[in-house]
Structures are given as structure tokens and as C-alpha cells.
C-alpha positions in Angstrom: -100.0 101.3 70.7 -98.2 103.5 73.2 -95.0 102.7 75.2 -94.3 104.4 78.5 -91.0 104.3 80.5 -90.7 105.9 84.0 -87.4 107.0 85.6 -86.2 109.2 88.4 -87.1 107.2 91.5 -84.7 106.7 94.4 -84.2 106.9 98.2 -84.6 110.3 99.9 -85.1 111.5 103.5 -88.4 112.9 104.7 -88.7 116.5 103.5 -86.6 115.9 100.4 -87.5 116.0 96.7 -87.5 113.9 93.6 -88.4 114.4 90.0 -90.0 111.5 88.1 -90.1 111.3 84.3 -92.3 109.4 81.9 -91.2 109.1 78.3 -93.9 108.2 75.8 -93.4 106.7 72.3 -95.5 105.0 69.6 -98.9 106.4 68.8 -98.6 109.4 71.2 -101.0 111.4 69.0 -103.8 109.3 70.5 -103.1 110.4 74.1 -105.5 112.8 75.8 -104.6 112.2 79.5 -101.4 111.3 81.2 -101.7 110.1 84.8 -99.5 109.1 87.7 -100.5 106.3 90.1 -98.7 104.6 93.0 -98.8 101.3 94.8 -97.5 100.8 98.3 -96.7 97.2 99.5 -99.9 95.4 100.4 -102.1 98.2 99.1 -104.0 98.9 96.0 -103.1 101.3 93.2 -103.8 104.9 94.2 -104.4 107.9 92.0 -101.8 110.7 92.4 -102.1 113.2 89.6 -103.2 113.7 86.0 -102.7 116.2 83.2 -104.3 116.7 79.8 -101.8 116.4 76.9 -102.5 120.0 76.1 -101.4 121.0 79.6 -104.5 123.1 80.3 -106.1 120.8 82.9 -104.6 119.1 85.9 -105.9 117.0 88.8 -104.3 115.9 92.1 -105.2 113.5 94.9 -105.9 115.4 98.2 -103.0 113.6 99.9 -100.4 115.3 97.5 -102.0 118.7 96.8 -99.5 121.5 97.4 -96.6 119.1 97.4 -96.5 117.4 94.0 -96.6 119.1 90.6 -97.4 117.4 87.3 -96.1 118.9 84.0 -95.4 118.0 80.4 -93.0 118.7 77.6 -94.7 117.8 74.4 -91.6 118.4 72.3 -89.9 115.6 74.2 -93.0 113.4 74.6 -92.4 113.4 78.3 -94.5 114.0 81.5 -92.9 114.9 84.8 -94.0 114.5 88.4 -92.1 116.8 90.9 -92.3 115.4 94.4 -91.6 117.9 97.2 -91.9 117.8 101.0 -91.8 114.0 100.8 -93.2 111.9 103.6 -92.6 108.2 104.6 -96.2 107.5 103.5 -95.3 108.5 100.0 -93.1 105.4 99.7 -94.4 103.3 96.8 -93.8 102.2 93.2 -95.0 105.0 90.9 -96.5 104.3 87.5 -97.4 106.5 84.6 -100.4 105.7 82.4 -102.1 107.1 79.3 -105.7 107.4 78.2 -107.5 108.5 75.1 -110.1 110.3 77.2 -110.2 112.4 80.4 -110.5 109.6 83.0 -108.6 111.2 85.9 -108.6 108.8 88.9 -110.0 105.6 87.4 -106.9 103.3 86.8 -108.9 100.5 85.2 -109.8 102.8 82.3 -106.3 103.8 81.4 -105.0 102.1 78.3 -101.3 101.8 78.7 -98.9 101.6 81.7 -95.2 102.0 82.3 -93.1 99.5 84.3 -93.0 101.6 87.5 -90.2 103.4 89.4 -89.5 102.9 93.1 -89.7 105.9 95.5 -88.6 105.3 99.1 -88.7 108.0 101.8 -86.9 107.4 105.1 -87.8 109.0 108.4 
């Protein structure tokens, strides 16, 4: 069993930045992949970024490449998502999730999910 808690969301103006955190606890030794997904009102869950727990491999959605950066601090059992050059279309609830294999952009195959943190970007 793995528990995930997101934090760091908030309200920012277009062009601004935020840093999201996801703290993991429990059986963290079973984690191979940590991913970030987002859900805008009335839309489905969208893949944002993923990182292997080793940190050697990362993946990003085309819509966020060059603007978002995923990283991890294994000593703190925490994964981060740095959001730069934010756009109004980035407004969504952001979720972190864990998988015991490299599943990248397939949300239904991730094992555990956090409660989500709201990111709102104004024009």
C-alpha cells in the first residue's frame, strides 16, 4: 500500500509559476514510476509528466514540454512538478500517481492516487 499527498496548488496569473509536491509514504520501495495527471472541469484525466523513481527517465505531454519539469528527492520520498510559463488552459486539478512498472501515460494502469491539488491560471 502507498499513500500520496499533493500540495502546492494555487491561483496565479498567466506567465507565472508554481511548484507542486507529492509526498509518498507506505510501501514506497514498490514504486517504479511516479506520474502527474490533470483534470479540467468537464474533461477527462490527462497525462502531464512521469519520472522513474531512479530519476534516469522522464516523459512529458507535448502540451507542457519546455514549460514543466518533473523531479524527485528520494531522501524525502517526494516528487515535484515545476510549472513555468503557465497558461489559462493549464487550469485543472493536478493528481500524482504511482505504478510498479513503467506505464507513462496510461492512467488506468497506475496503482495509487493522491487527492489532487487545484491549479488556477488567470488571464
